[in-house]
C-alpha positions, 0 to 999 in steps of 0.5 A, a space after each residue: 500500500 502507498 502512503 496515500 492509500 494507508 491514511 483513510 484506513 488509519 483515520 477510520 481506525 482512530 475514529 473507531 478506537 478513540 471516538 472524538 479526535 481531530 487529525 492534523 497532517 504533515 505538521 512540523 515539529 522541531 526538525 521533523 515533519 510528523 505525518 499525522 498528529 492525532 488530537 485525542 481527549 486529553 493527549 496528543 499522539 504522533 503517528 509516523 507512516 511507513 508505506 510498503 515503498 518507504 525505508 527507515 532512513 530518516 526515522 532515527 532522527 525523527 524519533 527524538 522529536 516525536 518523543 519530546 512532543 507527543 504523549 504517545 507515539 506510533 509507527 504505522 506500517 504496511 504489511 511488508 514491514 510488519 516483521 521488522 518494524 519493532 527494530 526501528 523504534 523504542 519500546 514505548 512506541 505503538 505499532 500499527 499494521 495497515 492492510 487492505 482489510 483494516 488496521 491491526 495494533 500489534 504493539 500498544 503505545 505507552 507514555 513517552 518517557 522523554 516528553 517535554 511539556 514545554 515543547 509540546 505546548 508550542 503547538 498552541 497559538 498565542 490566542 489559544 494560550 490566552 484563552 486557557 488563562 481566561 477560562 481558568 481565571 488566571 491573569 491575562 499576561 497580554 504582554 508576556 511571551 509564549 514561553 512565559 505563558 507556557 511555563 506559567 500554565 505548567 506550574 499551575 495546572 495538573 498535567 491531566 487538566 492542562 492537556 484537556 485544555 490543550 486538546 480542547 483548544 485544538 479541537 476548536 481551532 479555526 485553521 482559516 485564521 492561520 495565526 502561525 503563518 501570516 501572508 499565505 495563500 489558502 485553498 479550502 476544499 471539501 473532502 470525505 474526511 472533512 475540510 482540507 486546507 492547503 497553505 503555500 509559503 514559498 518554497 514549501 506546501 504544508 497540508 492540514 486535514 481538519 474538521 474531521 467528524 468523529 464518531 462515537 466509539 462502538 461497544 
């Protein structure tokens, strides 16, 4: 299966396994590009996709960035990689095998031991950080830096409460604003998965799939 063919089964798996979720594709995290960021209730999961055509050439340099930015990390592979996938990622990474007939979890993910909460919260826009301050009746700190606000929130909110606030902001984010990338060309088109927004800042093209409708977990 190609990378493109693997994504829709993966997104369906997220819907059925986690219920409420939002998918961000091709997200820059430090020096790497995360194939999929899954916004789940109370935590973020990073998913690196390796299709049957891909190699593991860049994975060793990507792993540290995933570990610092996501609560849980997954390697999603095509069937040809199933036997050797575990050799290429740390033990706390989950492994998903994507086949034409569905997705199988062959190893569950456990919390990243190298998570850096300060780096993780950089995924939020400044207006979203302000909103968390407002909803928790903290001082507004309008003149303070992003780094100051992040440290302030980490110091005052328990991790679980903080991450519920973070993921709620990401569930509600309006990507047509593009606060983190001014002066961009924006195209919006409907897709089966929701609304796909393409933004172009020369010389690269960054893609986000957003507004994906979640389904309730089946019992």
